[in-house]
C-alpha positions in Angstrom: -3.8 17.2 -31.6 -6.5 18.0 -29.1 -6.6 17.1 -25.4 -3.9 17.0 -22.8 -0.4 15.5 -23.2 0.2 13.6 -19.9 3.5 12.1 -18.9 2.9 9.1 -16.5 5.9 7.9 -14.5 6.4 4.6 -12.7 9.4 2.8 -11.4 8.6 -0.2 -13.6 6.3 -1.1 -16.4 7.0 -4.8 -16.2 5.1 -7.1 -13.9 1.3 -6.9 -13.7 1.0 -5.3 -10.2 -0.7 -2.4 -8.6 0.9 0.8 -9.7 1.8 -0.6 -13.1 -1.8 -1.6 -13.8 -3.0 1.8 -12.5 -0.8 3.4 -15.2 -2.1 1.0 -17.8 -5.7 1.6 -17.1 -5.4 5.3 -16.7 -3.3 5.7 -19.9 -5.8 3.6 -21.9 -8.7 5.6 -20.5 -7.0 8.9 -21.4 -6.3 7.7 -24.9 -10.0 6.7 -25.4 -10.9 10.3 -24.5 -8.7 11.9 -27.0 -5.8 12.8 -24.7 -2.1 11.8 -25.4 -0.7 9.7 -22.6 3.1 8.9 -22.6 4.4 6.3 -20.1 8.0 6.7 -18.7 10.0 4.1 -16.8 13.5 2.8 -16.9 12.3 -0.8 -16.6 9.9 -1.7 -19.3 8.5 -5.2 -19.7 5.0 -6.8 -19.9 2.9 -3.8 -19.1 5.0 -1.5 -21.2 4.6 -3.8 -24.2 0.9 -4.0 -23.7 0.6 -0.2 -23.7 2.7 0.0 -26.9 0.4 -2.5 -28.6 -2.5 -0.2 -27.6 -0.6 2.7 -29.3 0.4 4.4 -26.1 4.0 5.8 -26.4 6.4 4.2 -23.8 9.9 5.5 -23.2 12.9 4.6 -21.1 14.7 7.8 -22.0 13.0 11.2 -21.7 15.1 12.5 -24.5 12.9 10.5 -26.8 9.9 12.7 -25.9 10.2 15.5 -28.5 7.9 18.1 -27.0 7.0 18.8 -23.3 3.9 17.4 -21.7 1.2 19.6 -20.3 1.4 17.8 -17.0 3.4 15.1 -15.2 1.4 12.4 -13.4 4.2 11.3 -11.1 4.3 7.9 -9.4 7.5 7.0 -7.5 9.8 9.7 -6.4 12.9 9.1 -8.5 11.0 8.9 -11.8 8.9 11.9 -10.9 12.0 14.0 -10.1 13.7 12.9 -13.3 10.7 14.1 -15.3 10.5 17.4 -13.5 14.1 18.2 -14.0 14.0 17.1 -17.7 10.9 19.3 -18.4 11.8 22.6 -16.7 8.4 24.4 -16.9 5.9 21.6 -16.5 3.7 21.2 -13.3 3.1 17.8 -11.7 0.8 15.9 -9.4 2.3 13.1 -7.3 0.3 9.9 -6.6 1.1 7.8 -3.6 -0.1 4.1 -3.8 1.5 2.5 -0.7 2.2 2.8 3.0 5.4 0.8 3.0 7.4 0.9 -0.3 10.3 3.5 -0.1 9.7 4.5 -3.7 6.2 5.7 -2.8 7.6 8.4 -0.5 6.7 11.9 -1.8 9.4 14.3 -3.0 9.1 18.0 -2.1 9.4 20.2 -5.2 7.8 23.6 -6.1 6.1 22.3 -9.3 4.4 19.4 -7.6 1.2 21.3 -6.9 -1.0 18.5 -5.7 -0.4 15.2 -3.9 -2.9 12.4 -4.3 -3.4 9.4 -2.0 -5.3 6.4 -3.2 -6.6 5.8 0.3 -6.7 7.2 3.8 -3.6 5.2 4.8 -1.5 6.8 2.1 -3.0 10.2 2.9 -1.6 9.8 6.5 1.8 8.9 5.1 1.9 12.1 3.0 0.7 14.4 5.7 1.8 12.9 9.0 5.2 11.4 8.0 6.4 13.6 5.1 5.1 17.0 6.0 2.9 17.6 2.9 0.4 20.4 3.7 -3.2 19.1 4.0 -4.6 21.6 1.6 -2.3 20.2 -1.2 -3.4 16.6 -0.6 -6.4 14.8 -2.1 -7.7 11.3 -1.6 -8.7 9.7 -4.9 -9.9 6.2 -4.2 -8.8 3.4 -6.4 -10.9 2.3 -9.4 -11.8 -0.7 -11.5 -12.4 -0.8 -15.2 -16.0 -2.1 -15.3 -15.8 -2.9 -19.0 -12.7 -5.1 -18.4 -14.3 -6.8 -15.4 -18.0 -7.6 -16.2 -20.5 -8.9 -13.7 -20.8 -12.6 -13.2 -24.1 -14.6 -12.9 -25.6 -14.7 -9.4 -23.7 -16.5 -6.7 -24.9 -19.8 -5.3 -26.4 -19.9 -1.8 -23.4 -21.8 -0.6 -19.9 -21.3 -2.0 -18.3 -24.1 -4.0 -15.2 -22.7 -5.7 -12.6 -20.4 -4.0 -9.6 -18.5 -5.3 -6.5 -17.0 -3.8 -5.9 -13.9 -6.0 -2.5 -12.5 -5.0 1.0 -12.2 -6.4 2.4 -12.8 -2.9 0.7 -16.1 -2.1 2.8 -19.2 -1.8 3.7 -21.9 0.7 5.8 -19.5 2.8 3.1 -16.9 3.2 -0.7 -17.2 3.7 -1.5 -19.9 1.3 -1.4 -22.9 3.7 -3.8 -21.1 6.1 -6.3 -20.4 3.3 -6.0 -24.0 2.0 -6.7 -25.4 5.5 -9.8 -23.1 5.9 -11.2 -24.0 2.5 -10.7 -27.7 3.2 -12.7 -27.4 6.4 -15.5 -25.6 4.4 -15.5 -28.1 1.6 -14.3 -25.6 -1.0 -12.3 -26.3 -4.1 -9.4 -23.9 -4.0 -7.3 -22.5 -6.9 -4.5 -20.0 -6.8 -3.7 -17.1 -9.2 -0.6 -15.0 -8.9 3.1 -14.8 -9.7 4.8 -16.3 -6.6 2.6 -19.3 -6.6 3.8 -20.1 -10.2 0.3 -19.4 -11.5 0.5 -15.9 -13.1 -2.5 -14.6 -15.0 -2.3 -11.9 -17.6 -6.1 -11.6 -17.9 -7.8 -12.2 -14.5 -11.0 -10.7 -15.9 -11.5 -14.0 -17.9 -11.2 -16.1 -14.7 -12.6 -14.3 -11.8 -16.3 -15.0 -12.7 -15.8 -18.7 -12.1 -15.2 -18.3 -8.4 -17.7 -17.7 -5.6 -15.3 -16.7 -2.9 -12.0 -14.9 -3.4 -9.2 -14.2 -0.9 -7.4 -11.0 -1.9 -6.5 -7.4 -0.9 -6.1 -4.1 -2.6 -6.7 -3.9 -6.3 -7.3 -7.6 -6.6 -10.1 -7.4 -4.0 -11.7 -4.5 -5.8 -11.7 -6.4 -9.1 -13.2 -9.5 -7.5 -15.9 -7.4 -5.8 -16.7 -5.7 -9.1 -17.2 -9.1 -10.8 -19.6 -10.2 -8.1 -17.6 -12.6 -5.9 -17.7 -12.6 -2.2 -14.3 -11.5 -0.9 -12.4 -12.2 2.3 -9.5 -9.7 2.7 -6.3 -11.7 3.1 -2.6 -11.5 2.0 0.9 -12.0 3.4 0.5 -9.1 5.8 -2.5 -10.8 7.6 -6.2 -11.3 7.2 -9.3 -9.1 7.5 -13.1 -9.4 7.3 -15.4 -10.7 4.7 -16.4 -7.5 2.8 -20.1 -6.8 3.5 -22.5 -4.1 2.4 -22.2 -2.5 5.8 -18.4 -2.4 5.8 -17.6 -1.8 2.1 -17.5 2.0 2.2 -15.1 2.0 5.2 -12.9 -0.7 3.7 -12.7 0.9 0.3 -11.3 4.1 2.0 -8.5 1.8 3.2 -8.1 0.4 -0.4 -8.9 -3.1 1.1 -5.3 -2.9 2.2 -2.9 -3.1 5.1 -5.0 -1.3 7.7 -7.8 -3.7 7.1 -5.6 -6.8 7.6 -5.6 -6.7 11.4 -5.5 -10.5 12.2 -3.0 -13.2 11.6 -3.8 -15.2 8.5 -4.7 -18.3 10.4 -7.1 -21.2 9.4 -9.3 -20.3 12.3 -9.7 -16.6 11.5 -10.3 -17.4 7.8 -12.9 -20.1 8.6 -14.9 -17.7 10.7 -15.0 -15.3 7.8 -16.0 -18.0 5.3 -18.9 -18.9 7.6 -20.3 -15.3 7.1 -20.7 -15.9 3.3 -24.0 -14.4 2.1 -24.8 -14.5 -1.6 -27.4 -11.7 -1.4 -25.2 -9.4 0.5 -22.2 -10.1 -1.9 -24.5 -9.0 -4.7 -25.3 -5.7 -3.0 -21.5 -5.1 -2.3 -20.9 -5.6 -6.0 -23.7 -3.2 -7.0 -22.2 -0.6 -4.7 -18.7 -1.0 -6.1 -19.9 -0.9 -9.7 -21.9 2.3 -8.9 -19.1 4.1 -7.1 -15.7 2.8 -8.1 -15.7 2.8 -11.9 -12.8 4.0 -14.0 -14.9 6.5 -16.0 -15.9 8.6 -13.0 -12.3 8.5 -11.7 -11.1 9.7 -15.1 -13.4 12.7 -14.8 -12.0 13.6 -11.5 -8.3 13.1 -12.4 -8.7 15.1 -15.7 -10.3 17.9 -13.7 -7.4 17.8 -11.3 -4.9 18.0 -14.2 -6.7 21.0 -15.6 -6.8 22.7 -12.2 -3.0 22.2 -11.7 -2.2 23.4 -15.2 -4.2 26.6 -14.7 -2.7 27.3 -11.3 0.8 26.9 -12.7 0.2 29.2 -15.6 -1.3 31.9 -13.3 1.7 31.6 -10.9 4.3 31.9 -13.7 7.8 30.2 -13.8 9.3 29.0 -10.6 12.5 30.8 -9.5 15.6 28.8 -10.6 17.3 29.2 -7.2 14.2 27.9 -5.4 14.2 24.8 -7.6 17.9 24.3 -7.2 17.6 24.3 -3.4 14.7 21.9 -3.7 16.8 19.5 -5.8 19.6 19.7 -3.2 17.1 18.9 -0.4 15.8 16.0 -2.4 19.3 14.5 -2.9 20.1 14.9 0.8 16.7 13.3 1.6 17.4 10.4 -0.9 20.7 9.7 0.8 19.3 9.7 4.4 15.6 9.3 5.0 15.1 7.0 2.0 17.9 4.7 3.1 16.3 4.5 6.6 13.0 3.6 5.1 14.7 0.9 3.0 16.3 -0.6 6.2 12.9 -0.6 7.9 11.4 -2.3 4.8 14.2 -4.9 4.9 13.3 -5.7 8.5 9.6 -6.3 7.7 8.1 -9.8 8.4 8.3 -11.0 4.8 11.9 -10.1 4.4 12.8 -11.6 7.7 11.1 -14.8 6.5 13.1 -14.7 3.3 16.3 -14.4 5.3 15.5 -17.3 7.6 14.8 -19.5 4.5 18.1 -18.6 2.9 20.0 -19.3 6.2 18.4 -22.7 6.7 21.2 -25.3 6.1 19.0 -28.1 4.9 16.9 -26.3 2.3 16.9 -27.7 -1.2 17.1 -25.8 -4.4 13.3 -25.4 -4.7 13.0 -23.8 -1.3 16.0 -21.5 -1.8 14.4 -20.3 -5.1 11.2 -19.6 -3.2 13.1 -17.6 -0.6 14.8 -15.5 -3.3 11.4 -14.7 -4.9 10.4 -13.1 -1.6 13.0 -10.4 -2.2 11.7 -9.3 -5.6 
């Protein structure tokens, strides 16, 4: 069979969330181009089943992969290291998708020849917190599948329908502030996302019905591609309405945590809603569709794969003692630094809110269930 055999790792292939959907879209794109993607995770659910229906092999045990891949596309350190140790002479690239999650921390290993950050924030995590050499790091900005998310009809001059598009939105996070701001502006508001009890497997079929979307990260990018106006907002805080003057800067932040500088209050959100401009939103969408499409990103990632494979072949096999010491360092790191990062993550605002809810003596079953969801 022609093309590259690419092993893609991720901690889960279950819920429809950021890195899981990145693997899905990348695997489907590679398959369309004649390559052979194989997805590996020890927790396979919704996204894994979707990939299998599309004839992408999905495994929970690497012993089921009968021949080695040409390259490992690593996401999440434990799964990446598992793949590297199982396939002893295969090079890897490691992709970092987040600033906070401990599983996004990069492992150091001789056969990881490149590290890829999906935005400038993640690039700083790789270089400034984990000692990855700058020359081995690339920023590959996030993408959107333009065929999956087609352009909607032109926006009205004044917004009528709004959407909170987030798996983290519920009554304990930013949803009440968005609801209050929309009520002030006379907007009808819907919510789409898992924690609100309104999960959506195919957001591409719904986004075109909304004029204004409150979202961050991948969700914001998808809404912008469809043609909605977008106010950056999530449980971490709120940011600006995405305008044509700001879209390039905000995309380099993946419309994420560094852009959410304000508290998600009704007042802050109301001021951003007031900036709605249908013509400018159309220009933002044009720019996103011109610069952030999946196909161009596939070109760049495949070129990176080929570059890494060629570099590994030219260098020859890595010394076994060198790899052994790297494994020992990884295990030491996993027992110390990673646990410290987990403690920091547990002390984040969302987890503290969860703990307060669980400790409240008068909470009923519904509120307790909501609190427990915050820990997932």
